[in-house]
C-alpha positions in Angstrom: -9.2 -13.5 15.1 -11.8 -16.3 15.1 -12.0 -18.8 12.2 -14.5 -18.2 9.4 -16.8 -20.8 7.9 -18.8 -20.9 4.7 -20.9 -23.2 2.7 -19.6 -23.7 -0.9 -20.2 -25.8 -3.9 -16.8 -27.2 -4.7 -16.6 -29.5 -7.7 -15.5 -33.1 -7.0 -11.7 -33.1 -7.1 -11.5 -35.8 -9.7 -13.5 -33.8 -12.3 -12.0 -31.9 -15.2 -13.8 -28.8 -13.8 -12.1 -29.0 -10.4 -8.7 -29.8 -11.9 -8.9 -26.7 -14.1 -10.0 -24.6 -11.2 -6.9 -25.7 -9.2 -4.5 -25.1 -12.1 -6.0 -21.7 -12.8 -6.1 -20.3 -9.3 -3.1 -22.1 -7.9 -4.8 -23.3 -4.7 -6.2 -26.8 -4.1 -9.0 -26.2 -1.6 -9.6 -29.9 -1.0 -6.0 -30.8 -0.2 -5.2 -27.4 1.2 -2.1 -27.1 -1.1 -0.6 -24.3 -3.1 -0.1 -25.4 -6.7 2.3 -23.9 -9.3 0.2 -22.0 -11.9 0.2 -23.9 -15.1 1.1 -22.2 -18.4 -1.9 -21.1 -20.4 -1.1 -20.6 -24.0 1.1 -17.5 -24.2 -0.3 -15.9 -21.0 2.5 -14.4 -19.0 2.8 -16.1 -15.6 3.3 -12.8 -13.8 0.1 -11.4 -15.4 -1.7 -14.7 -14.6 -0.7 -14.4 -11.0 -2.1 -10.8 -10.8 -5.4 -12.0 -12.3 -6.0 -14.6 -9.6 -4.4 -12.9 -6.6 -7.8 -12.1 -4.9 -9.9 -15.2 -5.6 -7.0 -17.7 -5.0 -7.5 -17.7 -1.2 -11.2 -18.6 -1.5 -10.5 -21.6 -3.8 -12.5 -22.6 -6.9 -16.1 -22.6 -5.7 -19.6 -21.2 -5.8 -20.8 -19.6 -2.6 -24.0 -20.9 -1.1 -23.6 -19.2 2.3 -20.9 -16.5 2.6 -18.1 -16.6 5.2 -19.1 -16.0 8.8 -17.7 -16.3 12.3 -19.4 -18.7 14.7 -21.8 -17.2 17.2 -20.7 -17.6 20.8 -22.3 -20.6 22.3 -22.4 -22.6 19.0 -19.8 -25.2 17.9 -18.2 -26.5 14.7 -19.8 -29.9 15.5 -23.2 -28.3 15.7 -22.7 -26.5 12.5 -21.6 -29.7 10.7 -24.7 -31.6 12.0 -27.0 -28.7 10.9 -25.4 -28.7 7.4 -25.8 -32.5 7.2 -29.5 -32.2 8.1 -30.2 -29.4 5.6 -28.3 -31.2 2.8 -30.2 -34.4 3.4 -33.5 -32.6 2.6 -32.3 -30.8 -0.5 -32.5 -32.5 -3.9 -29.6 -32.8 -6.3 -29.5 -29.9 -8.8 -29.2 -31.5 -12.2 -28.3 -30.3 -15.6 -26.6 -27.0 -14.7 -25.0 -25.5 -17.8 -22.2 -23.1 -17.1 -20.9 -20.2 -19.2 -18.0 -17.9 -19.0 -19.3 -14.5 -17.8 -17.9 -11.0 -17.6 -19.6 -9.6 -14.5 -18.5 -6.0 -15.1 -15.3 -6.0 -13.1 -14.3 -9.7 -12.9 -14.7 -13.0 -14.7 -16.6 -16.0 -13.4 -18.4 -19.1 -14.5 -22.1 -18.5 -14.3 -25.3 -20.4 -14.9 -26.0 -20.1 -18.6 -29.7 -19.7 -17.8 -31.7 -18.9 -14.6 -32.3 -21.9 -12.4 -34.5 -21.3 -9.4 -33.2 -24.5 -7.8 -29.8 -22.7 -7.2 -31.5 -19.8 -5.4 -33.5 -22.3 -3.3 -30.4 -24.3 -2.4 -28.5 -21.2 -1.3 -31.5 -19.9 0.7 -31.8 -23.1 2.6 -28.3 -22.7 4.0 -28.5 -18.9 4.4 -31.6 -19.1 6.5 -31.1 -22.5 8.1 -27.7 -21.7 9.4 -28.2 -18.1 10.5 -28.3 -19.1 14.1 -24.7 -20.1 13.9 -23.6 -16.8 12.4 -22.0 -14.2 14.7 -23.3 -10.6 14.1 -21.2 -8.5 11.8 -18.7 -6.2 13.3 -18.1 -2.7 11.9 -15.2 -3.8 9.8 -17.2 -6.6 8.2 -20.1 -4.2 7.5 -17.9 -1.6 6.0 -16.2 -4.2 3.7 -19.6 -4.7 2.1 -19.9 -1.0 1.2 -23.6 -0.7 2.2 -23.8 2.8 0.7 -23.4 1.2 -2.8 -26.1 -1.4 -2.3 -29.8 -1.4 -3.3 -32.3 -1.0 -0.5 -33.2 -4.7 -0.6 -29.6 -5.7 -0.5 -28.9 -3.5 2.5 -31.8 -5.2 4.3 -30.3 -8.6 3.6 -26.9 -7.4 4.7 -28.3 -6.5 8.1 -30.5 -9.6 8.4 -28.1 -12.3 7.1 -24.7 -10.6 7.0 -24.5 -10.8 3.2 -26.4 -8.7 0.6 -26.7 -11.2 -2.2 -29.2 -13.8 -0.9 -32.6 -15.0 -1.9 -33.7 -13.3 -5.1 -30.5 -11.3 -5.2 -28.4 -14.5 -5.3 -26.4 -15.2 -8.4 -24.5 -18.5 -8.7 -21.0 -17.9 -9.9 -17.5 -19.4 -9.6 -15.0 -16.5 -9.5 -12.0 -16.8 -11.8 -10.3 -13.3 -11.5 -10.1 -10.3 -9.2 -11.3 -6.9 -10.3 -9.7 -6.2 -13.7 -9.6 -3.3 -16.1 -11.4 -4.0 -19.4 -8.2 -4.7 -21.4 -7.1 -7.3 -18.8 -10.6 -8.8 -18.7 -10.5 -9.2 -22.4 -7.1 -10.9 -22.2 -8.2 -13.3 -19.4 -11.5 -14.0 -21.2 -9.7 -15.1 -24.4 -7.5 -17.5 -22.6 -10.3 -18.9 -20.4 -12.7 -19.4 -23.3 -10.1 -21.5 -25.1 -9.5 -23.8 -22.1 -13.0 -23.9 -20.8 -14.8 -24.5 -24.1 -14.7 -28.3 -24.0 -15.3 -28.5 -20.2 -18.5 -26.4 -20.4 -20.1 -28.7 -23.0 -21.0 -31.2 -20.2 -23.9 -30.2 -17.9 -23.1 -30.2 -14.2 -24.9 -31.9 -11.4 -24.6 -30.3 -7.9 -24.8 -33.4 -5.7 -22.9 -32.2 -2.7 -21.9 -29.2 -0.7 -18.8 -28.4 1.3 -18.2 -26.7 4.6 -15.0 -24.7 4.3 -12.9 -23.0 6.9 -10.4 -20.1 7.0 -8.5 -20.7 10.2 -6.9 -17.3 10.3 -7.4 -14.2 8.0 -4.0 -14.7 6.4 -4.7 -18.3 5.3 -6.8 -19.5 2.4 -10.0 -21.5 2.8 -9.9 -25.3 2.9 -12.6 -28.0 2.7 -13.5 -29.2 6.2 -16.2 -31.7 5.2 -18.5 -32.5 2.3 -22.1 -33.5 2.5 -24.3 -35.2 -0.1 -27.5 -33.6 -1.1 -30.6 -35.8 -0.8 -29.0 -37.8 2.1 -25.8 -39.8 2.2 -27.2 -42.8 0.6 -25.3 -44.6 -2.1 -26.3 -44.5 -5.8 -28.7 -47.1 -7.0 -27.2 -50.1 -8.8 -28.3 -50.5 -12.3 -29.8 -53.8 -13.5 -27.1 -53.7 -16.2 -24.3 -53.3 -13.8 -21.3 -55.6 -14.4 -19.2 -57.4 -11.9 -15.8 -55.8 -11.2 -12.6 -56.3 -9.4 -11.5 -54.0 -6.5 -7.8 -53.2 -6.2 -6.4 -52.0 -2.9 -3.0 -50.4 -2.6 -1.5 -51.0 0.8 1.9 -50.2 2.3 3.6 -48.3 5.1 3.4 -44.5 5.3 5.7 -42.8 2.8 6.0 -45.9 0.5 4.6 -44.0 -2.4 1.0 -45.3 -2.6 -0.5 -42.0 -3.8 2.3 -41.6 -6.4 1.5 -45.1 -7.7 -2.2 -44.4 -7.9 -1.7 -41.0 -9.6 0.6 -42.7 -12.1 -2.0 -45.3 -12.9 -4.7 -42.7 -13.1 -2.7 -40.7 -15.6 -1.9 -43.8 -17.8 -5.6 -44.9 -17.7 -7.1 -41.5 -18.2 -10.2 -41.8 -20.4 -10.5 -45.5 -20.0 -14.1 -46.0 -18.7 -13.4 -49.5 -17.4 -11.3 -48.1 -14.5 -12.7 -46.0 -11.7 -10.4 -44.2 -9.2 -12.5 -43.3 -6.2 -11.4 -40.7 -3.7 -10.6 -42.1 -0.3 -12.6 -40.9 2.7 -10.9 -41.3 6.0 -11.2 -39.9 9.5 -7.7 -38.5 9.8 -7.0 -34.8 9.3 -7.0 -33.3 5.8 -3.3 -32.8 5.9 -2.3 -36.2 7.3 0.9 -37.3 5.8 0.3 -35.3 2.6 -2.1 -38.0 1.5 -4.8 -37.4 -1.1 -8.1 -38.0 0.6 -11.4 -36.5 1.9 -11.3 -36.0 5.6 -14.5 -36.4 7.6 -15.5 -36.9 11.2 -16.0 -40.4 12.6 -19.7 -39.7 12.9 -20.0 -38.8 9.2 -17.9 -41.8 8.2 -20.2 -44.1 10.2 -23.4 -42.5 8.7 -22.1 -43.0 5.2 -21.0 -46.6 5.9 -24.4 -47.3 7.4 -26.1 -45.9 4.2 -24.4 -48.5 2.1 -21.1 -46.9 0.9 -18.2 -49.3 0.7 -16.2 -48.9 3.9 -13.3 -50.6 5.7 -12.7 -50.1 9.4 -9.9 -51.4 11.6 -7.8 -50.5 14.6 -4.0 -50.3 14.3 
C-alpha cells in the first residue's frame, strides 16, 4: 500500500516537551527509534504500554493536516515545496498555553484557551495541500464512521478527507488511546504530576513537520521540518555576546554523539552552553546519528537565509 503523509506540529527534539513525549509514548518520531518506556511513579509498565499502544505509531504531535496518500501525478518533492511555500507565509504562533485534557475517551494536551491562529494554521495546510491528497477509498471513509459525524463534519470529510477541519479543528497532542473512565483517571493522575512543570512555560509554534508512514505497519517519522515565517535566521540582539563554537569531528562510529550527549547531560540547565541539532542531507537513519535530515535544496535555502552552514565534499 502507498505511503501516507501528514503535516504535524512536532516539538523541537531538544525541548522538555518533546523529550517527555518520547519517554511517554516510547517512539522518537524525529530519530525514527523505539524507546523503552520510562518508569512513571508507580505506574505499572504493562498498564502504561496498553495506554499508549494506539497513539505510539503516530508519535508525539499535533495534527495540522491528517494523513493522506499522494494523488497520482503528484510527487513528494512537489509536496515538500508546497509545504515550504505555505509555511513561509504563515506567522509563528506565539504564547500557546497547554493543559492536560480529558477528551471523553482519551487524554491529550490541548490549548488552554481558544486560539484562532491554530485553526488558521491548520486550514492553510488542509486547503493549500488538498491537490496532493488522493481521494478516500471505502476503507478510509468507513474508518471515519461518517454515520456518527455532524452534518458539517460529514461535508468536510467528503471535501478534505478529514472531518475536523476549519471551525471543527481542535489542536491536541494525543497521549493515550481510548480508555475506560477508571484508566483515564489513573493516566491523568500520573500525567498531571509529570506535566505540571512543563506546562508552566508557554509554547511557540515556529515550525511544522512533514511526516511519513512508509507502510501501514510502520510508525510515522519526520521527513522534513519547515520554519514558519520563512527559513530566515533569528535576529541578533544588540546585547548579544561573543561566543566560541566547538565542533566534534571524527570517523563514523567513534562515539561523537555519545560524547555530545554526555556533555549535554552534564551541562543541563547551564544557559551558557547551547547544543544545536545538526541538519544534514543524509537520510534520517544514517549511521544511527542524531540529526535532522533535509533535502539538499532545503539545506541550500536555509544556508542562503543566514543559518550557520558547512559544506564539503568527501
